[in-house]
ROVEX-441036 format. One line per field, with one value per residue (C-alpha): residue number from 1; residue in three letters; x, y, z; chain. Coordinates in nm, 4 decimals. Each point is the difference from the previous one (the first is absolute). Layout:
ketor <- [NUM, ...]
seke <- [ALA, ...]
X <- [X, ...]
Y <- [Y, ...]
Z <- [Z, ...]
bake <- [A, ...]
//
This chain:
ketor <- [1, 2, 3, 4, 5, 6, 7, 8, 9, 10, 11, 12, 13, 14, 15, 16, 17, 18, 19, 20, 21, 22, 23, 24, 25, 26, 27, 28, 29, 30, 31, 32, 33, 34, 35, 36, 37, 38, 39, 40, 41, 42, 43, 44, 45, 46, 47, 48, 49, 50, 51, 52, 53, 54, 55, 56, 57, 58, 59, 60, 61, 62, 63, 64, 65, 66, 67, 68, 69, 70, 71, 72, 73, 74, 75, 76, 77, 78, 79, 80, 81, 82, 83, 84, 85, 86, 87, 88, 89, 90, 91, 92, 93, 94, 95, 96, 97, 98, 99, 100, 101, 102, 103, 104, 105, 106, 107, 108, 109, 110, 111, 112, 113, 114, 115, 116, 117, 118, 119, 120, 121, 122, 123, 124, 125, 126, 127, 128, 129, 130, 131, 132, 133, 134, 135, 136, 137, 138, 139, 140, 141, 142, 143, 144, 145, 146, 147, 148, 149, 150, 151, 152, 153, 154, 155, 156, 157, 158, 159, 160, 161, 162, 163, 164, 165, 166, 167, 168, 169, 170, 171, 172, 173, 174, 175, 176, 177, 178, 179, 180, 181, 182, 183, 184, 185, 186, 187, 188, 189, 190, 191, 192, 193, 194, 195, 196, 197, 198, 199, 200, 201, 202, 203, 204, 205, 206, 207, 208, 209, 210, 211, 212, 213, 214, 215, 216, 217, 218, 219, 220, 221, 222, 223, 224, 225, 226, 227, 228, 229, 230, 231, 232, 233, 234, 235, 236, 237, 238, 239, 240, 241, 242, 243, 244, 245, 246, 247, 248, 249, 250, 251, 252, 253, 254, 255, 256, 257, 258, 259, 260, 261, 262, 263, 264, 265, 266, 267, 268, 269, 270, 271, 272, 273, 274, 275, 276]
seke <- [MET, ARG, VAL, GLN, PRO, GLY, LEU, ALA, LYS, GLY, SER, LEU, TYR, ASN, LEU, LEU, HIS, SER, ALA, TRP, VAL, THR, LEU, HIS, PRO, ALA, ILE, ARG, LYS, ILE, SER, PHE, TYR, VAL, ARG, ILE, MET, LYS, VAL, ILE, CYS, GLU, GLY, LEU, ALA, LYS, THR, GLY, THR, THR, SER, LEU, ALA, LYS, ALA, LEU, GLN, VAL, LEU, GLY, TYR, ASN, VAL, TYR, ASP, PHE, GLN, GLU, HIS, TYR, GLU, PHE, HIS, PHE, GLN, GLN, TRP, GLN, ASP, SER, PHE, GLU, THR, GLY, HIS, HIS, PRO, ASN, PHE, LYS, GLU, ILE, TYR, GLN, GLY, VAL, ASP, ALA, VAL, THR, ASP, VAL, PRO, PRO, ALA, PHE, TRP, PHE, GLU, GLU, ILE, SER, ALA, VAL, PHE, PRO, GLU, ALA, LYS, VAL, ILE, LEU, THR, VAL, ARG, ASP, SER, GLU, ASP, ALA, TRP, LEU, LYS, SER, TRP, LYS, GLU, HIS, LEU, GLN, LEU, GLY, SER, LYS, ILE, LEU, PRO, PHE, TYR, PHE, ARG, ILE, LEU, PHE, TYR, ILE, VAL, PRO, ARG, MET, LYS, LYS, THR, LYS, HIS, PHE, PHE, ASP, THR, LEU, HIS, GLN, ALA, ILE, TYR, GLY, SER, PHE, ASN, PRO, GLU, ALA, THR, ALA, LEU, TYR, ARG, VAL, LYS, TYR, ARG, GLN, HIS, ASN, GLU, ARG, VAL, GLN, ALA, VAL, ILE, PRO, ALA, GLU, LYS, LEU, LEU, VAL, PHE, ASN, VAL, LYS, GLN, GLY, TRP, LYS, PRO, LEU, CYS, GLU, PHE, LEU, GLY, CYS, ASP, VAL, PRO, SER, THR, PRO, PHE, PRO, ARG, GLU, ASN, VAL, ALA, HIS, SER, ASP, SER, LYS, LYS, LYS, MET, SER, GLN, PHE, ALA, LYS, THR, GLU, ILE, SER, VAL, ALA, PHE, VAL, ILE, TYR, PHE, VAL, VAL, VAL, LEU, LEU, ALA, ALA, VAL, PHE, VAL, VAL, ARG, ILE, ILE, SER]
X <- [0.0398, 0.1193, -0.2097, 0.1535, -0.0985, -0.1512, -0.1098, -0.3295, 0.0020, 0.2607, -0.2017, -0.1554, 0.3207, 0.1355, -0.2942, 0.0326, 0.3456, 0.0218, -0.2540, 0.1842, 0.3116, -0.1837, -0.1801, 0.3053, 0.1593, -0.2845, -0.0489, 0.3214, -0.0247, -0.2905, 0.2142, 0.3127, -0.0550, -0.0581, 0.3022, 0.3988, 0.2623, 0.0798, 0.1640, 0.2936, 0.0651, 0.3662, 0.0666, 0.0172, -0.2958, 0.0010, 0.1268, -0.3733, -0.1147, -0.3314, -0.0814, 0.1572, -0.2403, -0.3072, 0.1188, -0.0168, -0.3802, -0.0342, 0.1020, -0.1804, 0.2530, -0.1362, 0.2696, 0.1375, 0.1588, 0.1303, -0.3102, -0.1193, 0.3683, -0.0948, -0.3517, -0.0619, 0.3679, 0.1661, 0.1206, 0.0940, 0.2977, 0.0946, 0.0718, 0.2142, 0.1910, 0.0514, 0.0122, 0.0993, -0.3118, -0.0806, -0.4337, -0.1403, 0.0032, -0.2284, -0.2891, 0.0252, -0.0155, -0.2184, -0.2645, 0.2412, 0.2226, 0.1874, 0.1893, 0.1704, 0.2018, 0.1575, 0.0187, -0.0295, 0.3018, 0.2009, -0.0681, -0.0109, 0.2803, -0.2038, -0.3237, 0.1218, 0.0918, -0.3044, -0.1636, 0.2883, -0.2695, -0.0547, 0.1372, 0.1766, 0.0385, 0.2171, -0.1243, 0.2809, -0.0259, 0.1783, 0.2944, 0.1714, -0.0553, -0.3737, -0.0992, 0.2605, -0.2441, -0.3162, 0.0814, 0.1976, -0.4164, -0.1675, 0.1616, -0.0686, -0.3581, -0.1239, 0.1981, -0.1640, -0.3374, -0.0808, -0.0133, 0.2261, -0.2583, -0.1348, 0.4126, -0.0346, -0.2784, 0.2525, 0.1837, -0.3178, -0.2903, 0.0564, -0.1542, 0.1779, 0.3428, 0.0142, -0.0679, 0.2709, 0.2514, -0.0852, 0.1129, 0.2955, 0.1027, -0.1150, 0.2165, 0.2659, 0.0819, -0.0707, 0.1220, 0.2402, -0.1416, -0.3198, 0.2208, -0.1107, 0.3877, 0.2000, -0.0118, 0.3043, -0.1019, -0.3449, 0.2631, 0.1550, -0.2980, -0.2061, 0.3560, 0.0778, -0.4307, -0.0174, 0.3296, -0.1222, -0.2910, 0.1700, 0.2788, -0.2157, -0.3315, 0.1001, -0.0521, -0.3052, -0.2028, 0.0851, -0.1309, 0.2037, -0.2911, -0.0587, -0.3557, 0.0390, 0.0494, -0.3143, -0.2408, 0.2311, 0.2590, -0.2217, -0.2411, 0.2597, 0.1904, -0.3482, -0.1585, -0.2542, -0.2580, 0.1261, -0.2894, -0.1556, -0.0356, 0.3657, 0.2397, -0.1191, 0.1977, -0.0748, 0.1692, 0.1535, 0.2318, -0.1549, -0.3751, -0.1286, 0.2650, -0.0895, -0.4638, 0.1038, 0.1750, -0.2481, -0.2728, 0.1902, 0.0572, -0.3836, -0.1213, 0.2788, -0.1072, -0.3072, 0.0479, 0.2141, -0.3314, -0.2194, 0.2611, 0.0371, -0.3513, -0.0982, 0.3236, -0.1154, -0.3794, 0.0877, 0.2061, -0.2914, -0.2326, 0.2584, 0.0324, -0.3383, -0.0282, 0.2662, -0.1867, -0.3047]
Y <- [-0.0111, 0.3309, 0.3269, 0.2944, 0.3415, 0.2663, 0.3852, -0.0501, -0.3427, 0.0812, -0.1466, -0.2395, -0.1476, 0.0097, -0.1994, -0.2598, -0.0155, -0.0191, -0.2768, -0.2077, 0.0295, -0.1394, -0.2922, -0.0978, -0.2456, -0.1644, -0.0955, -0.0527, -0.2636, -0.1801, -0.0480, -0.0291, -0.4489, 0.0495, 0.2715, -0.0326, 0.2182, -0.1303, 0.3112, 0.2585, 0.2847, 0.1478, 0.2863, 0.3734, 0.2748, 0.1367, -0.3420, -0.0836, -0.1177, 0.1477, -0.1357, -0.3264, -0.0172, 0.0833, -0.3077, -0.1808, 0.0797, -0.0685, -0.3812, -0.0575, 0.0942, 0.2083, 0.2195, 0.2686, 0.3021, 0.2867, 0.1891, -0.3164, -0.0255, 0.3378, 0.0189, -0.3570, -0.0067, 0.3407, -0.0988, -0.3046, 0.1462, 0.3179, -0.2127, -0.2104, 0.2275, 0.1913, -0.2717, -0.3085, -0.2074, -0.1578, -0.0414, -0.3264, -0.0642, -0.3009, 0.2029, 0.2866, -0.1331, -0.2750, 0.0088, 0.1088, -0.1950, 0.3345, 0.2594, 0.2803, 0.3200, 0.1089, -0.0350, -0.3717, 0.0261, 0.1471, -0.3619, -0.2343, -0.2121, -0.0405, -0.0147, -0.2632, -0.2021, 0.0148, -0.0865, -0.2450, -0.1170, 0.2885, 0.1075, 0.3326, 0.2738, 0.2789, 0.2989, 0.1715, 0.3168, 0.0356, 0.1678, 0.1157, 0.3505, -0.0662, -0.1009, 0.2953, 0.2632, -0.1364, 0.0064, 0.3054, 0.1440, -0.2086, 0.1825, 0.3287, -0.0657, 0.1454, 0.3678, 0.0211, -0.1217, 0.0880, 0.4095, 0.1103, 0.0815, -0.3814, -0.1089, 0.1825, -0.2013, -0.2558, 0.1303, 0.1484, -0.2916, -0.3194, -0.1961, 0.1061, 0.0187, -0.3238, -0.0485, 0.1690, -0.1759, -0.3155, 0.0767, 0.1904, -0.3349, -0.2503, 0.2248, 0.0634, -0.3949, -0.1159, 0.2470, 0.1773, 0.3530, 0.2100, 0.2339, -0.0014, 0.1277, -0.3212, -0.2187, -0.1524, -0.1757, -0.0792, -0.1650, -0.2145, -0.0612, -0.1293, -0.1913, -0.1307, -0.1692, -0.1452, -0.1532, -0.1387, -0.1228, -0.2286, -0.0790, -0.1654, -0.1403, -0.3413, 0.0349, -0.2471, 0.2207, 0.3530, 0.1621, 0.3616, 0.1718, 0.3316, 0.0348, 0.1038, -0.3641, -0.0563, -0.3234, -0.2466, -0.0605, 0.1044, -0.2904, -0.2308, 0.0478, -0.0376, -0.2823, 0.1972, 0.0563, 0.3605, 0.1964, 0.1113, 0.4178, 0.1807, 0.0282, 0.2772, 0.3035, 0.1806, 0.3350, 0.1252, 0.3201, -0.0252, 0.0499, -0.2336, 0.1702, 0.3657, -0.0709, -0.1731, 0.2942, 0.2362, -0.1790, -0.0356, 0.3616, 0.0579, -0.2176, 0.1417, 0.3627, -0.0693, -0.1821, 0.2812, 0.2637, -0.2013, -0.0110, 0.3638, 0.1332, -0.2663, 0.1667, 0.3697, -0.1363, -0.0784, 0.2843, 0.2568, -0.1724, -0.0239, 0.3714, 0.0416, -0.1655, 0.2080, 0.3302, -0.1089]
Z <- [-0.0200, -0.1132, 0.1314, -0.1294, 0.2363, -0.1667, 0.0994, 0.0073, 0.1481, 0.3145, 0.2428, -0.1571, -0.2147, 0.4541, 0.1104, -0.3000, 0.0532, 0.3935, -0.0524, -0.2649, 0.2273, 0.3013, -0.2015, -0.2252, 0.1898, 0.1181, -0.3713, -0.0869, 0.2979, -0.1840, -0.3721, 0.2441, -0.1183, -0.3492, -0.0417, 0.0742, -0.0969, -0.3574, -0.1692, 0.1732, -0.2107, 0.1140, -0.2575, 0.1685, -0.0827, -0.3612, -0.1346, -0.1500, 0.3605, -0.0901, -0.3441, 0.1400, 0.2662, -0.1959, -0.2216, 0.2765, 0.1259, -0.3803, -0.0056, 0.3679, 0.2135, 0.3630, -0.0429, 0.2896, -0.1486, 0.1565, 0.0931, 0.1739, 0.1793, 0.1389, 0.0508, 0.2138, 0.1404, 0.0492, 0.3778, -0.0115, -0.3468, 0.2360, 0.2845, -0.2809, -0.0854, 0.3375, 0.2998, -0.2349, 0.0437, -0.2514, -0.0974, 0.0541, -0.4038, 0.0636, 0.1845, -0.2077, -0.3207, 0.0642, -0.3387, -0.2150, -0.2429, -0.1774, 0.1249, -0.2069, 0.0640, 0.4014, 0.2611, -0.0855, -0.2239, 0.1948, 0.2367, -0.2848, 0.1671, 0.3320, -0.1943, -0.2256, 0.3029, 0.1227, -0.3556, -0.0951, -0.2610, -0.1769, -0.3123, -0.0787, -0.2763, -0.0026, -0.1502, -0.2248, -0.2711, -0.3383, 0.2337, 0.3020, -0.1479, -0.1095, 0.3328, 0.1784, -0.2163, 0.0998, 0.3619, -0.0446, -0.1078, 0.2499, 0.2762, -0.1541, -0.0657, 0.3869, -0.0387, -0.3534, 0.0610, 0.3716, 0.0848, 0.1815, 0.3217, -0.0966, 0.1261, 0.3090, 0.1176, 0.0500, 0.2698, 0.1439, -0.0186, 0.2027, -0.2342, -0.2381, 0.1616, 0.0571, -0.3727, -0.0431, 0.2459, -0.1580, -0.3321, 0.1287, 0.1351, -0.2362, -0.2540, 0.2675, 0.0436, -0.3378, -0.2560, 0.2825, -0.0687, -0.1251, -0.1880, -0.3611, -0.1038, 0.2033, -0.3223, 0.0539, 0.3064, -0.1574, -0.2974, 0.2761, 0.1731, -0.2441, -0.1271, 0.3394, 0.0427, -0.3540, 0.0592, 0.3407, -0.1178, -0.2847, 0.2428, 0.2279, -0.1674, -0.1586, -0.3711, -0.0458, 0.2060, -0.1157, -0.3496, -0.0899, -0.1399, -0.2198, -0.0214, -0.3583, -0.0800, 0.0598, 0.0786, -0.1391, 0.2467, 0.2904, -0.0960, -0.0580, 0.3473, 0.1883, -0.2472, -0.0482, -0.3392, -0.2047, 0.0082, -0.3172, 0.1411, -0.0792, 0.3321, 0.2165, -0.0347, 0.3400, 0.1280, -0.2933, -0.0113, 0.3998, -0.0796, 0.2288, 0.2767, -0.1056, 0.0708, 0.3072, 0.1178, -0.0849, 0.1793, 0.2604, 0.0213, -0.1026, 0.3375, 0.2819, -0.1295, 0.0578, 0.3435, 0.0658, -0.1053, 0.2447, 0.2850, 0.0444, -0.1024, 0.3325, 0.2057, -0.1324, 0.1142, 0.3584, 0.0676, -0.0863, 0.2306, 0.3008, -0.0929, 0.0312, 0.3021, 0.1365, -0.0649, 0.0906]
bake <- [A, A, A, A, A, A, A, A, A, A, A, A, A, A, A, A, A, A, A, A, A, A, A, A, A, A, A, A, A, A, A, A, A, A, A, A, A, A, A, A, A, A, A, A, A, A, A, A, A, A, A, A, A, A, A, A, A, A, A, A, A, A, A, A, A, A, A, A, A, A, A, A, A, A, A, A, A, A, A, A, A, A, A, A, A, A, A, A, A, A, A, A, A, A, A, A, A, A, A, A, A, A, A, A, A, A, A, A, A, A, A, A, A, A, A, A, A, A, A, A, A, A, A, A, A, A, A, A, A, A, A, A, A, A, A, A, A, A, A, A, A, A, A, A, A, A, A, A, A, A, A, A, A, A, A, A, A, A, A, A, A, A, A, A, A, A, A, A, A, A, A, A, A, A, A, A, A, A, A, A, A, A, A, A, A, A, A, A, A, A, A, A, A, A, A, A, A, A, A, A, A, A, A, A, A, A, A, A, A, A, A, A, A, A, A, A, A, A, A, A, A, A, A, A, A, A, A, A, A, A, A, A, A, A, A, A, A, A, A, A, A, A, A, A, A, A, A, A, A, A, A, A, A, A, A, A, A, A, A, A, A, A, A, A, A, A, A, A, A, A, A, A, A, A, A, A]
//
């Protein structure tokens, strides 16, 4: 379930989202007995992970992409980076049979050890330069899309401060920086990650995959029939990221406005009572 927030539906979104987050663990437990982790995708962000997640969904897999990792297990992942206590992977992935993107790509060894029968896919770009260009553009999206006054809210509004802290921690741990200009460091991190995956995962369990290759190598690796539909092309030129970021900004501005209105109203009531 991917309910996207909107300006006019902020309160409804929050209500539905809270209900889904509450009920989701129970729903997953119902399907636990028929689903177990089958595919672990260990490519870093901007290597086609969103397209691969969609492709796996087309093939019938129940996929956790970054949005699910963030929405359903925010605190567990935060703790894994700050305390060294990993999430209980069998518990958080009940009813899930494929994971993509980070944070799982960073903890691929630990997750693979818990699910030794799962196959592993390492998504890569055409070249290191291609990945670096896309990653740098991704890091610059916030300053281009989010207005300056909105970015200030990340230092003021508690839940937005928490979100900022999560992304700061995530990027520092995986990529070593949040600075778009740290290109030499990003090259090393990308190269080291890909080399580590190929050194650790047995060749017979690993597919090094570029989404431009399409269905054939993926389906051969997974033992699936090739779908009649074209291979998904998601988040091309950061289209999905831009949309989600804009929607996030609209929702947070709505929430901030409501909070501001309530505070002002309560202050006015308090002043009236004092005067009277």
